[in-house]
C-alpha positions in Angstrom: 207.1 -83.8 -8.3 208.7 -84.4 -11.5 208.0 -87.8 -13.2 210.3 -90.0 -15.3 210.0 -89.3 -18.8 211.4 -92.4 -21.1 211.6 -92.0 -24.9 211.3 -95.4 -26.2 213.5 -96.1 -29.4 211.3 -98.1 -31.5 213.5 -98.1 -34.4 216.2 -100.2 -31.8 213.5 -102.9 -30.9 215.5 -106.7 -31.1 212.8 -108.6 -29.6 209.0 -108.6 -28.7 207.8 -111.4 -25.9 204.3 -112.2 -24.8 203.8 -112.7 -21.2 200.2 -112.9 -19.0 199.8 -111.0 -15.8 199.6 -113.9 -13.2 197.5 -113.6 -10.3 200.7 -113.6 -8.1 201.7 -111.1 -9.8 198.7 -108.7 -8.4 199.2 -106.3 -5.4 196.9 -105.0 -2.8 195.3 -102.3 -5.3 194.3 -105.4 -7.5 196.6 -104.5 -10.2 200.1 -105.2 -11.5 202.9 -104.8 -8.4 205.9 -103.3 -9.1 208.1 -106.0 -7.9 206.3 -108.4 -10.4 206.8 -105.6 -13.1 210.4 -105.8 -12.7 210.2 -109.5 -13.0 208.2 -109.7 -15.8 211.0 -107.0 -17.2 213.8 -109.3 -16.6 212.3 -112.2 -18.1 211.5 -110.6 -21.5 215.1 -108.9 -21.3 216.6 -112.6 -20.5 214.2 -113.8 -23.9 215.5 -111.0 -25.7 219.0 -111.7 -25.1 218.9 -115.3 -25.6 217.4 -115.1 -28.8 220.4 -113.4 -29.8 222.7 -116.5 -28.2 223.6 -114.3 -25.5 222.9 -114.5 -21.6 223.1 -111.9 -18.9 225.6 -113.9 -16.9 227.8 -114.7 -19.6 228.1 -112.0 -22.5 231.5 -113.4 -24.2 232.9 -113.9 -21.1 231.3 -111.1 -19.3 228.7 -111.1 -16.9 226.6 -107.9 -16.4 225.0 -106.0 -13.7 222.2 -103.6 -13.1 223.3 -100.1 -13.0 220.0 -98.4 -12.7 216.2 -98.7 -13.5 213.8 -96.2 -14.1 209.8 -97.4 -14.8 207.2 -94.6 -16.1 203.8 -96.0 -15.4 201.2 -95.3 -18.2 198.3 -97.3 -17.2 197.4 -100.8 -14.8 197.5 -104.4 -15.9 195.5 -107.0 -14.1 195.0 -110.7 -14.1 194.8 -112.3 -16.5 195.8 -109.8 -19.1 198.0 -110.8 -22.3 200.8 -108.4 -22.6 203.3 -108.0 -24.8 207.0 -106.8 -24.0 209.1 -104.8 -26.7 212.8 -104.7 -25.7 214.9 -102.2 -27.9 218.6 -101.9 -27.4 220.1 -98.7 -29.2 223.7 -98.6 -30.2 225.8 -99.0 -26.9 227.8 -95.3 -25.6 230.4 -95.9 -23.7 230.6 -98.8 -21.1 226.6 -99.5 -20.4 224.0 -101.5 -22.7 220.9 -99.5 -22.1 217.8 -101.8 -22.5 214.6 -99.9 -22.9 211.5 -101.9 -22.4 207.9 -101.0 -23.6 205.0 -103.4 -22.0 201.3 -103.2 -23.6 198.5 -104.8 -23.7 198.4 -107.4 -26.6 194.8 -107.1 -27.6 194.7 -102.9 -27.6 198.2 -102.2 -27.6 197.6 -99.7 -24.7 200.9 -98.6 -23.1 201.3 -100.7 -19.6 204.6 -98.9 -18.7 208.2 -97.9 -20.3 211.4 -99.1 -18.4 215.1 -98.4 -19.0 217.8 -100.6 -17.4 221.6 -99.8 -18.0 223.6 -103.1 -17.8 227.5 -102.8 -17.5 229.7 -106.0 -18.5 232.3 -106.7 -16.0 235.7 -108.1 -16.0 235.6 -110.7 -13.3 239.1 -110.1 -12.8 239.2 -106.5 -11.9 235.7 -106.4 -11.2 235.4 -103.1 -13.2 233.0 -102.2 -16.3 234.4 -103.2 -19.7 233.4 -101.6 -23.0 230.5 -103.3 -24.9 232.7 -106.0 -26.7 232.2 -105.9 -30.8 230.5 -109.3 -31.2 227.8 -108.1 -28.7 227.7 -104.6 -30.9 227.2 -106.6 -33.9 224.8 -109.1 -32.4 222.5 -106.1 -31.6 222.9 -104.3 -35.2 221.7 -107.7 -36.7 218.6 -107.9 -34.5 217.5 -104.1 -35.0 217.8 -104.7 -39.1 216.1 -107.8 -38.6 
């Protein structure tokens, strides 16, 4: 079996968000479940974009869609672990915003998981993906230089 290997672009971090593992995030193995991890990633991604004055449902007039998600698990997290989720967005290539996220233990900095989400901005009238608008690219450049 070939494992997903994601390279986290630390130089492109735009935001860090603290979250804790809730008891409802636990699965039958008594660690952070996949469904809960995806929800934590989404929360941190929303917070990262909000810090830039953006939202996934209206990025300068365009909603976004998640095209794909890849997750590489590196260690377990359990209730009530305090976590940090670092969100990095490199310069857009083509029509996708590629969002990398690294979840790590707040106290030890041990990596729990690394994820990559490709998001497309959609023209509502045509239903087709568009190039990432210049205003969004500039907000990302500003955040990365931050």
